[in-house]
DRENLUMPA-980294 format. One record per atom (N, C-alpha, C): x, y, z; residue in three letters. Coordinates in Angstrom, 1 decimal, padded with zeros to 4 digits. Example, Ala and Ser with C-alpha at 12.3 -4.5 7.8 and 13.67 -1.06 7.14 Angstrom:
BEGIN
NODE   east  north     up pator
NODE  013.2 -005.7  007.8   ala
NODE  012.3 -004.5  007.8   ala
NODE  013.2 -003.3  007.8   ala
NODE  012.8 -002.2  007.1   ser
NODE  013.7 -001.1  007.1   ser
NODE  012.9  000.0  007.9   ser
//
This chain:
BEGIN
NODE   east  north     up pator
NODE  002.2 -009.5  010.1   met
NODE  000.9 -009.0  009.6   met
NODE -000.2 -009.2  010.6   met
NODE -001.0 -008.2  010.9   leu
NODE -002.1 -008.2  011.8   leu
NODE -003.4 -008.6  011.1   leu
NODE -004.1 -009.6  011.5   thr
NODE -005.3 -010.0  010.9   thr
NODE -006.4 -009.8  012.0   thr
NODE -007.5 -009.2  011.5   thr
NODE -008.6 -008.9  012.4   thr
NODE -009.8 -009.7  012.0   thr
NODE -010.7 -009.9  013.0   glu
NODE -011.9 -010.7  012.7   glu
NODE -012.8 -010.0  011.7   glu
NODE -013.4 -010.7  010.8   leu
NODE -014.4 -010.1  009.9   leu
NODE -015.7 -009.9  010.7   leu
NODE -016.5 -008.9  010.3   pro
NODE -017.7 -008.6  011.1   pro
NODE -018.8 -009.7  010.7   pro
NODE -019.7 -009.9  011.7   asp
NODE -020.8 -010.8  011.6   asp
NODE -022.1 -010.1  011.4   asp
NODE -022.0 -008.7  011.5   glu
NODE -023.2 -007.9  011.3   glu
NODE -022.7 -006.5  010.8   glu
NODE -023.6 -005.7  010.5   thr
NODE -023.3 -004.4  009.9   thr
NODE -022.4 -003.5  010.8   thr
NODE -021.3 -003.1  010.3   glu
NODE -020.4 -002.2  011.1   glu
NODE -019.9 -001.1  010.1   glu
NODE -020.2  000.1  010.6   ile
NODE -019.8  001.3  009.8   ile
NODE -019.0  002.2  010.7   ile
NODE -017.8  002.7  010.3   thr
NODE -017.0  003.6  011.1   thr
NODE -016.6  004.8  010.2   thr
NODE -016.6  005.9  010.8   ala
NODE -016.1  007.1  010.1   ala
NODE -015.5  008.1  011.1   ala
NODE -014.3  008.5  010.9   asn
NODE -013.7  009.4  011.9   asn
NODE -012.6  010.2  011.2   asn
NODE -012.3  011.4  011.7   thr
NODE -011.2  012.2  011.2   thr
NODE -010.5  012.9  012.4   thr
NODE -009.3  013.3  012.2   ser
NODE -008.6  013.9  013.3   ser
NODE -007.6  014.9  012.7   ser
NODE -007.2  015.9  013.5   tyr
NODE -006.2  016.9  013.1   tyr
NODE -005.1  016.9  014.1   tyr
NODE -003.9  017.0  013.6   ile
NODE -002.7  016.9  014.5   ile
NODE -001.9  018.2  014.2   ile
NODE -001.4  018.8  015.3   phe
NODE -000.6  020.0  015.2   phe
NODE  000.7  019.9  016.0   phe
NODE  001.7  020.4  015.4   gln
NODE  003.0  020.5  016.1   gln
NODE  003.8  021.7  015.8   gln
NODE  004.5  022.3  016.7   asn
NODE  005.5  023.3  016.4   asn
NODE  006.8  022.7  016.4   asn
NODE  007.5  022.9  015.3   tyr
NODE  008.8  022.3  015.1   tyr
NODE  009.9  023.3  015.1   tyr
NODE  010.9  023.1  016.0   arg
NODE  012.1  024.0  016.1   arg
NODE  013.4  023.2  016.0   arg
NODE  014.2  023.6  015.1   gln
NODE  015.5  023.0  015.0   gln
NODE  016.4  024.0  014.3   gln
NODE  017.6  024.3  014.8   tyr
NODE  018.5  025.4  014.3   tyr
NODE  017.7  026.7  014.2   tyr
NODE  017.6  027.2  013.0   lys
NODE  016.8  028.5  012.8   lys
NODE  015.4  028.2  012.2   lys
NODE  015.1  027.0  012.1   thr
NODE  013.7  026.7  011.6   thr
NODE  012.7  026.7  012.7   thr
NODE  011.6  027.3  012.5   asp
NODE  010.5  027.4  013.5   asp
NODE  009.2  027.4  012.7   asp
NODE  008.6  026.2  012.6   asp
NODE  007.4  026.1  011.8   asp
NODE  006.2  025.5  012.6   asp
NODE  005.0  025.9  012.3   asp
NODE  003.8  025.3  012.8   asp
NODE  003.3  024.3  011.7   asp
NODE  003.2  023.0  012.0   leu
NODE  002.9  022.0  011.0   leu
NODE  001.6  021.3  011.4   leu
NODE  000.8  020.9  010.4   gly
NODE -000.4  020.2  010.7   gly
NODE -000.6  019.0  009.9   gly
NODE -001.5  018.1  010.3   ala
NODE -001.8  016.9  009.6   ala
NODE -003.3  016.5  009.8   ala
NODE -003.9  015.9  008.8   tyr
NODE -005.3  015.5  008.8   tyr
NODE -005.3  014.0  008.5   tyr
NODE -006.1  013.3  009.2   thr
NODE -006.4  011.9  008.9   thr
NODE -007.9  011.7  008.7   thr
NODE -008.3  010.8  007.8   thr
NODE -009.6  010.4  007.6   thr
NODE -009.7  008.9  007.5   thr
NODE -010.7  008.3  008.2   his
NODE -010.9  006.8  008.1   his
NODE -012.4  006.5  007.9   his
NODE -012.7  005.7  006.9   leu
NODE -014.0  005.2  006.6   leu
NODE -013.9  003.7  006.4   leu
NODE -014.9  003.0  007.1   ser
NODE -014.9  001.5  006.9   ser
NODE -016.3  001.0  006.9   ser
NODE -016.5 -000.1  006.3   tyr
NODE -017.8 -000.8  006.2   tyr
NODE -017.6 -002.3  006.2   tyr
NODE -018.4 -003.0  007.0   gly
NODE -018.3 -004.4  007.0   gly
NODE -019.7 -005.0  007.3   gly
NODE -019.9 -006.2  006.8   asp
NODE -021.2 -006.8  007.0   asp
NODE -021.1 -008.3  006.6   asp
NODE -022.2 -009.1  006.9   lys
NODE -022.2 -010.5  006.6   lys
NODE -023.6 -010.8  005.9   lys
NODE -023.5 -011.5  004.8   phe
NODE -024.7 -011.8  004.0   phe
NODE -024.7 -013.3  003.8   phe
NODE -025.5 -014.0  004.6   gly
NODE -025.5 -015.5  004.6   gly
NODE -024.1 -016.0  005.0   gly
NODE -023.4 -016.7  004.0   lys
NODE -022.1 -017.2  004.3   lys
NODE -021.0 -016.3  003.9   lys
NODE -021.3 -015.1  003.3   phe
NODE -020.3 -014.2  002.8   phe
NODE -020.1 -013.1  003.8   phe
NODE -018.8 -012.8  004.0   his
NODE -018.4 -011.6  004.7   his
NODE -017.8 -010.6  003.8   his
NODE -018.0 -009.3  004.0   ile
NODE -017.3 -008.2  003.3   ile
NODE -016.9 -007.2  004.2   ile
NODE -015.7 -006.6  003.9   phe
NODE -015.2 -005.5  004.7   phe
NODE -014.3 -004.7  003.8   phe
NODE -014.5 -003.3  003.9   gly
NODE -013.7 -002.4  003.1   gly
NODE -013.3 -001.2  003.9   gly
NODE -012.2 -000.6  003.6   leu
NODE -011.8  000.6  004.3   leu
NODE -011.1  001.6  003.4   leu
NODE -011.1  002.8  003.8   tyr
NODE -010.4  003.9  003.1   tyr
NODE -009.7  004.8  004.1   tyr
NODE -008.4  004.9  004.0   asp
NODE -007.7  005.8  005.0   asp
NODE -006.9  006.9  004.1   asp
NODE -006.9  008.1  004.6   arg
NODE -006.2  009.2  004.0   arg
NODE -005.4  010.0  005.0   arg
NODE -004.2  010.3  004.7   leu
NODE -003.4  011.2  005.5   leu
NODE -002.8  012.3  004.6   leu
NODE -003.0  013.5  005.1   glu
NODE -002.4  014.7  004.6   glu
NODE -001.6  015.4  005.6   glu
NODE -000.3  015.5  005.4   ser
NODE  000.6  015.9  006.5   ser
NODE  001.7  016.9  006.0   ser
NODE  002.0  017.8  006.8   glu
NODE  003.2  018.6  006.7   glu
NODE  004.3  018.0  007.6   glu
NODE  005.3  017.4  007.0   ala
NODE  006.4  016.8  007.7   ala
NODE  007.6  017.7  007.9   ala
NODE  008.1  017.7  009.1   tyr
NODE  009.2  018.6  009.4   tyr
NODE  010.5  018.2  008.6   tyr
NODE  011.4  019.1  008.4   pro
NODE  012.6  018.9  007.7   pro
NODE  013.5  017.8  008.4   pro
NODE  014.1  016.9  007.6   val
NODE  015.0  015.9  008.2   val
NODE  016.4  016.1  007.7   val
NODE  016.6  017.0  006.8   ser
NODE  018.0  017.3  006.2   ser
NODE  018.3  018.8  006.3   ser
NODE  019.6  019.1  006.5   phe
NODE  020.1  020.4  006.6   phe
NODE  021.4  020.5  005.8   phe
NODE  021.5  021.7  005.1   ala
NODE  022.8  021.9  004.4   ala
NODE  023.8  022.4  005.4   ala
NODE  025.0  021.8  005.3   thr
NODE  026.1  022.2  006.2   thr
NODE  027.4  022.4  005.5   thr
NODE  028.3  023.1  006.2   gln
NODE  029.7  023.3  005.7   gln
NODE  030.6  023.1  006.9   gln
NODE  031.6  022.2  006.7   leu
NODE  032.6  022.1  007.8   leu
NODE  033.4  023.3  008.0   leu
NODE  033.6  023.7  009.2   lys
NODE  034.4  024.9  009.5   lys
NODE  035.8  024.8  008.9   lys
NODE  036.4  023.6  009.0   ser
NODE  037.8  023.4  008.5   ser
NODE  037.9  023.6  007.0   ser
NODE  036.8  023.6  006.2   ala
NODE  036.8  023.8  004.8   ala
NODE  036.9  025.2  004.3   ala
NODE  036.9  026.2  005.2   gly
NODE  036.9  027.6  004.9   gly
NODE  038.2  028.0  004.2   gly
NODE  038.1  029.1  003.4   gly
NODE  039.3  029.7  002.7   gly
NODE  039.4  031.1  003.1   gly
NODE  040.3  031.8  002.3   ala
NODE  040.5  033.2  002.6   ala
NODE  039.3  034.0  002.4   ala
NODE  039.0  035.1  003.1   pro
NODE  037.8  035.9  003.0   pro
NODE  037.6  036.4  001.6   pro
NODE  036.4  036.4  001.1   ser
NODE  036.1  036.9 -000.2   ser
NODE  035.5  038.3 -000.2   ser
NODE  035.1  038.8  001.0   gly
NODE  034.5  040.1  001.1   gly
NODE  033.0  040.1  001.0   gly
NODE  032.4  038.9  000.9   asn
NODE  030.9  038.8  000.8   asn
NODE  030.4  038.1  002.0   asn
NODE  030.3  038.9  003.1   thr
NODE  029.9  038.4  004.4   thr
NODE  028.4  038.1  004.4   thr
NODE  028.0  036.9  005.0   val
NODE  026.6  036.6  005.2   val
NODE  026.3  036.4  006.7   val
NODE  025.1  036.4  007.1   tyr
NODE  024.7  036.3  008.5   tyr
NODE  023.5  035.3  008.6   tyr
NODE  023.3  034.9  009.8   gly
NODE  022.1  034.0  010.0   gly
NODE  022.4  032.5  010.2   gly
NODE  023.6  032.1  009.9   trp
NODE  023.9  030.7  010.0   trp
NODE  023.8  030.2  011.4   trp
NODE  023.8  028.9  011.6   asp
NODE  023.9  028.3  012.9   asp
NODE  025.1  027.4  012.9   asp
NODE  025.4  026.9  014.1   gln
NODE  026.6  026.0  014.1   gln
NODE  026.4  024.9  015.2   gln
NODE  027.1  023.8  014.9   asp
NODE  027.2  022.7  015.9   asp
NODE  028.3  021.8  015.5   asp
NODE  028.2  020.5  015.9   his
NODE  029.3  019.5  015.6   his
NODE  028.7  018.4  014.8   his
NODE  029.4  017.8  013.9   asp
NODE  028.9  016.6  013.2   asp
NODE  029.1  015.4  014.0   asp
NODE  028.9  014.2  013.4   arg
NODE  028.9  013.0  014.2   arg
NODE  030.4  012.7  014.7   arg
NODE  031.3  013.2  014.0   ser
NODE  032.7  012.9  014.4   ser
NODE  033.3  014.0  015.3   ser
NODE  032.4  015.0  015.6   gly
NODE  032.8  016.0  016.5   gly
NODE  033.4  017.3  015.9   gly
NODE  033.5  017.3  014.5   ala
NODE  034.0  018.4  013.8   ala
NODE  033.0  019.6  013.8   ala
NODE  033.6  020.8  014.0   asp
NODE  032.7  022.0  013.9   asp
NODE  032.2  022.2  012.5   asp
NODE  030.9  022.6  012.5   arg
NODE  030.3  022.9  011.2   arg
NODE  029.3  024.0  011.3   arg
NODE  029.0  024.6  010.1   tyr
NODE  028.0  025.6  010.0   tyr
NODE  026.7  025.0  009.4   tyr
NODE  025.5  025.4  009.9   ile
NODE  024.3  025.0  009.4   ile
NODE  023.7  026.1  008.5   ile
NODE  023.6  025.9  007.2   leu
NODE  023.2  027.0  006.2   leu
NODE  021.7  027.0  005.9   leu
NODE  021.0  025.9  006.0   cys
NODE  019.6  025.9  005.6   cys
NODE  019.0  024.6  006.0   cys
NODE  017.6  024.6  006.0   ser
NODE  016.9  023.3  006.0   ser
NODE  016.4  023.1  004.6   ser
NODE  016.1  021.9  004.2   tyr
NODE  015.6  021.6  002.9   tyr
NODE  014.1  021.8  002.9   tyr
NODE  013.5  022.3  004.0   gly
NODE  012.1  022.6  004.0   gly
NODE  011.2  021.4  004.4   gly
NODE  010.0  021.8  004.8   tyr
NODE  009.1  020.7  005.2   tyr
NODE  008.5  020.1  004.0   tyr
NODE  007.9  018.9  004.2   ser
NODE  007.4  018.1  003.1   ser
NODE  005.8  018.1  003.2   ser
NODE  005.2  018.1  002.0   asp
NODE  003.8  017.9  001.9   asp
NODE  003.6  016.4  001.6   asp
NODE  003.0  015.6  002.5   val
NODE  002.9  014.2  002.3   val
NODE  001.4  013.8  002.3   val
NODE  001.1  013.0  001.3   thr
NODE -000.3  012.5  001.1   thr
NODE -000.3  011.0  000.9   thr
NODE -001.0  010.3  001.6   thr
NODE -001.2  008.8  001.3   thr
NODE -002.6  008.4  001.3   thr
NODE -003.0  007.5  000.5   asp
NODE -004.3  007.0  000.4   asp
NODE -004.2  005.4  000.4   asp
NODE -005.0  004.8  001.3   leu
NODE -005.1  003.3  001.4   leu
NODE -006.5  002.9  001.1   leu
NODE -006.7  001.9  000.2   leu
NODE -007.9  001.2  000.0   leu
NODE -007.7 -000.2  000.2   leu
NODE -008.7 -000.8  001.0   lys
NODE -008.5 -002.3  001.2   lys
NODE -009.9 -002.9  001.2   lys
NODE -010.0 -004.1  000.6   leu
NODE -011.2 -004.9  000.5   leu
NODE -010.9 -006.3  000.9   leu
NODE -011.8 -006.9  001.8   arg
NODE -011.7 -008.3  002.2   arg
NODE -013.0 -009.0  001.9   arg
NODE -012.9 -010.1  001.3   leu
NODE -014.1 -010.9  001.0   leu
NODE -013.8 -012.3  001.5   leu
NODE -014.8 -012.9  002.2   ala
NODE -014.6 -014.3  002.8   ala
NODE -015.9 -015.1  002.6   ala
NODE -015.7 -016.4  002.6   tyr
NODE -016.8 -017.3  002.5   tyr
NODE -016.7 -018.4  003.6   tyr
NODE -017.8 -018.6  004.3   asp
NODE -017.8 -019.7  005.3   asp
NODE -018.3 -021.0  004.7   asp
NODE -017.5 -022.0  004.6   phe
NODE -017.9 -023.3  004.1   phe
NODE -018.8 -024.0  005.2   phe
NODE -018.4 -023.8  006.4   asn
NODE -019.1 -024.3  007.5   asn
NODE -018.7 -023.5  008.7   asn
NODE -019.0 -023.9  009.9   ser
NODE -018.8 -023.1  011.1   ser
NODE -017.3 -023.0  011.5   ser
NODE -016.5 -023.8  010.9   tyr
NODE -015.0 -023.8  011.3   tyr
NODE -014.1 -023.7  010.0   tyr
NODE -014.6 -023.6  008.8   thr
NODE -013.8 -023.5  007.7   thr
NODE -014.1 -022.2  006.8   thr
NODE -013.1 -021.4  006.5   gln
NODE -013.3 -020.2  005.8   gln
NODE -012.2 -019.9  004.8   gln
NODE -012.6 -019.4  003.7   ala
NODE -011.6 -018.9  002.7   ala
NODE -011.8 -017.4  002.5   ala
NODE -010.7 -016.7  002.3   glu
NODE -010.7 -015.3  002.3   glu
NODE -009.7 -014.8  001.2   glu
NODE -010.1 -013.7  000.6   ile
NODE -009.3 -013.0 -000.4   ile
NODE -009.2 -011.5  000.0   ile
NODE -008.0 -010.9 -000.1   asn
NODE -007.7 -009.5  000.3   asn
NODE -007.2 -008.8 -000.9   asn
NODE -007.6 -007.6 -001.1   phe
NODE -007.1 -006.7 -002.1   phe
NODE -006.7 -005.4 -001.4   phe
NODE -005.5 -004.9 -001.7   gly
NODE -005.1 -003.6 -001.1   gly
NODE -004.4 -002.7 -002.1   gly
NODE -004.6 -001.4 -002.0   tyr
NODE -004.0 -000.4 -002.9   tyr
NODE -003.5  000.7 -002.1   tyr
NODE -002.2  001.1 -002.1   leu
NODE -001.7  002.2 -001.4   leu
NODE -001.0  003.1 -002.4   leu
NODE -001.3  004.4 -002.3   thr
NODE -000.6  005.4 -003.2   thr
NODE -000.2  006.6 -002.3   thr
NODE  000.9  007.2 -002.7   gly
NODE  001.3  008.3 -001.9   gly
NODE  002.2  009.3 -002.7   gly
NODE  002.4  010.5 -002.2   glu
NODE  003.3  011.4 -002.8   glu
NODE  003.9  012.3 -001.7   glu
NODE  005.1  012.7 -001.9   arg
NODE  005.9  013.6 -001.0   arg
NODE  006.5  014.7 -001.8   arg
NODE  006.2  015.9 -001.5   asn
NODE  006.8  017.0 -002.2   asn
NODE  007.5  017.9 -001.2   asn
NODE  008.8  018.2 -001.6   ile
NODE  009.6  019.2 -000.8   ile
NODE  009.8  020.4 -001.7   ile
NODE  009.1  021.5 -001.5   gly
NODE  009.1  022.6 -002.4   gly
NODE  009.5  023.9 -001.8   gly
NODE  010.0  024.0 -000.6   asp
NODE  010.2  025.3  000.0   asp
NODE  011.5  025.3  000.9   asp
NODE  012.7  025.1  000.2   pro
NODE  013.9  025.1  001.0   pro
NODE  014.1  026.5  001.7   pro
NODE  014.6  026.4  002.9   glu
NODE  014.7  027.6  003.7   glu
NODE  016.2  027.9  004.0   glu
NODE  016.7  029.0  003.4   thr
NODE  018.0  029.4  003.7   thr
NODE  018.0  030.2  005.0   thr
NODE  019.1  030.1  005.8   tyr
NODE  019.3  030.9  006.9   tyr
NODE  020.1  032.1  006.6   tyr
NODE  020.8  032.2  005.5   leu
NODE  021.8  033.2  005.2   leu
NODE  021.2  034.4  004.6   leu
NODE  021.7  035.6  005.0   thr
NODE  021.3  036.9  004.4   thr
NODE  022.6  037.7  004.2   thr
NODE  022.5  038.6  003.3   asp
NODE  023.6  039.5  003.0   asp
NODE  023.5  040.8  003.9   asp
NODE  024.4  041.7  003.6   asn
NODE  024.4  043.0  004.4   asn
NODE  023.1  043.7  004.2   asn
NODE  022.4  043.6  003.1   ala
NODE  021.1  044.3  002.9   ala
NODE  019.9  043.5  003.4   ala
NODE  020.1  042.3  003.9   gly
NODE  019.0  041.5  004.4   gly
NODE  018.4  040.6  003.4   gly
NODE  019.0  040.5  002.2   asn
NODE  018.5  039.7  001.2   asn
NODE  018.9  038.2  001.4   asn
NODE  018.0  037.3  001.1   lys
NODE  018.3  035.9  001.3   lys
NODE  019.4  035.4  000.3   lys
NODE  020.3  034.6  000.8   val
NODE  021.4  034.1 -000.1   val
NODE  021.3  032.6 -000.2   val
NODE  021.3  032.2 -001.5   tyr
NODE  021.1  030.8 -001.8   tyr
NODE  022.3  030.1 -002.4   tyr
NODE  023.2  030.9 -003.0   ser
NODE  024.4  030.3 -003.6   ser
NODE  025.5  031.4 -003.8   ser
NODE  026.7  030.9 -004.2   gly
NODE  027.8  031.8 -004.4   gly
NODE  028.9  031.6 -003.4   gly
NODE  029.9  032.4 -003.5   thr
NODE  031.0  032.3 -002.5   thr
NODE  030.7  033.4 -001.4   thr
NODE  030.7  032.9 -000.2   val
NODE  030.3  033.8  000.9   val
NODE  031.3  033.7  002.1   val
NODE  031.3  034.7  002.9   asp
NODE  032.1  034.6  004.1   asp
NODE  031.3  034.3  005.3   asp
NODE  031.7  033.3  006.1   ile
NODE  031.0  032.9  007.3   ile
NODE  032.1  033.0  008.4   ile
NODE  031.9  033.8  009.4   asp
NODE  032.8  033.9  010.5   asp
NODE  034.2  034.1  010.1   asp
NODE  034.4  035.0  009.0   gly
NODE  035.7  035.4  008.6   gly
NODE  036.4  034.4  007.6   gly
NODE  035.7  033.4  007.2   gln
NODE  036.3  032.5  006.2   gln
NODE  035.3  032.3  005.0   gln
NODE  035.8  032.0  003.8   ser
NODE  035.0  031.9  002.6   ser
NODE  034.6  030.4  002.4   ser
NODE  033.3  030.3  001.9   tyr
NODE  032.8  029.0  001.5   tyr
NODE  032.0  029.1  000.3   tyr
NODE  032.0  028.1 -000.5   thr
NODE  031.2  028.2 -001.8   thr
NODE  029.9  027.3 -001.6   thr
NODE  028.8  027.9 -001.9   ile
NODE  027.5  027.3 -001.9   ile
NODE  027.1  027.0 -003.3   ile
NODE  026.9  025.8 -003.7   ser
NODE  026.5  025.5 -005.1   ser
NODE  025.1  025.8 -005.3   ser
NODE  024.7  026.0 -006.6   asp
NODE  023.3  026.2 -007.0   asp
NODE  022.4  025.0 -006.6   asp
NODE  023.0  023.8 -006.6   ser
NODE  022.3  022.6 -006.3   ser
NODE  022.1  022.4 -004.8   ser
NODE  022.6  023.3 -004.0   gln
NODE  022.5  023.1 -002.5   gln
NODE  021.0  023.2 -002.1   gln
NODE  020.3  024.0 -002.8   phe
NODE  018.8  024.2 -002.5   phe
NODE  018.0  023.5 -003.6   phe
NODE  017.3  022.5 -003.3   tyr
NODE  016.6  021.8 -004.3   tyr
NODE  015.2  021.5 -004.0   tyr
NODE  014.5  021.0 -005.0   tyr
NODE  013.1  020.6 -004.9   tyr
NODE  012.9  019.1 -005.2   tyr
NODE  012.0  018.5 -004.6   gln
NODE  011.8  017.1 -004.8   gln
NODE  010.3  016.8 -004.9   gln
NODE  010.0  015.8 -005.8   glu
NODE  008.7  015.3 -005.9   glu
NODE  008.8  013.8 -006.1   glu
NODE  008.1  013.0 -005.2   met
NODE  008.2  011.6 -005.2   met
NODE  006.8  011.0 -005.1   met
NODE  006.5  010.0 -005.9   glu
NODE  005.3  009.3 -005.9   glu
NODE  005.5  007.8 -005.8   glu
NODE  004.5  007.1 -005.2   his
NODE  004.6  005.6 -005.2   his
NODE  003.3  005.0 -005.2   his
NODE  003.2  003.8 -005.7   glu
NODE  002.0  003.0 -005.7   glu
NODE  002.3  001.5 -005.3   glu
NODE  001.5  000.9 -004.5   glu
NODE  001.7 -000.4 -004.1   glu
NODE  000.4 -001.2 -004.2   glu
NODE  000.5 -002.4 -004.7   tyr
NODE -000.7 -003.3 -004.8   tyr
NODE -000.5 -004.6 -004.0   tyr
NODE -001.5 -005.1 -003.4   met
NODE -001.4 -006.3 -002.6   met
NODE -002.6 -007.2 -002.8   met
NODE -002.4 -008.4 -003.0   thr
NODE -003.4 -009.4 -003.1   thr
NODE -003.0 -010.6 -002.3   thr
NODE -003.9 -011.2 -001.5   ser
NODE -003.6 -012.4 -000.7   ser
NODE -004.9 -013.3 -000.7   ser
NODE -004.6 -014.6 -000.6   val
NODE -005.7 -015.6 -000.4   val
NODE -005.3 -016.4  000.8   val
NODE -006.3 -016.7  001.6   ser
NODE -006.1 -017.5  002.8   ser
NODE -007.2 -018.5  003.0   ser
NODE -006.9 -019.6  003.7   phe
NODE -007.8 -020.6  004.0   phe
NODE -007.5 -021.1  005.4   phe
NODE -008.6 -021.2  006.2   lys
NODE -008.3 -021.7  007.6   lys
NODE -009.5 -022.7  007.9   lys
NODE -009.1 -023.7  008.7   ser
NODE -010.0 -024.7  009.2   ser
NODE -009.7 -025.0  010.7   ser
NODE -010.6 -024.8  011.6   glu
NODE -010.4 -024.9  013.0   glu
NODE -011.5 -025.8  013.6   glu
NODE -011.4 -027.1  013.4   pro
NODE -012.5 -028.0  013.9   pro
NODE -012.5 -027.9  015.4   pro
NODE -013.7 -028.1  016.0   asp
NODE -013.9 -028.1  017.4   asp
NODE -013.0 -029.2  018.1   asp
NODE -012.8 -030.3  017.4   glu
NODE -012.0 -031.4  018.0   glu
NODE -010.5 -031.0  018.1   glu
NODE -010.1 -029.9  017.4   gly
NODE -008.7 -029.5  017.5   gly
NODE -007.9 -030.1  016.3   gly
//
């Protein structure tokens, strides 16, 4: 845990930033962005110190999962040819087809923190910290690479890839919503006399 010094005079900070990246993997090619905001205030009133901050992140996170089919799992052709897949090898070196990305994620996090301290004398201080973190992650735009002869996107069914048939279940393309909350409270006491 990193502990910073509390301010002995008025300190106010405000900043924001924008982050951009182009992400390319297999057939996925997306321009993704993120915003950050930071506000903080600190001051000292007699023997009391106060410091508070608010941080927010809004981000489009690139896909980390892809739907695949092992080439060796193929069966006799079904007559339903699809196009657009990609291919590579899995960790064991087996040939596989890449069918889709599960899509980028919308990620939002908010952090609130408050620190209060009291100086008993020049070398003894008590402090209490409160923290609250909340966030959510939504994956709502799965991206299939597969198209049929008419150019329509294919999300499920029995399809032919490279002359062999594979079954894509309806659950292969899914949506996710995740939320979390975290609370933190800590109390500390320190004494550092000049004599050591």
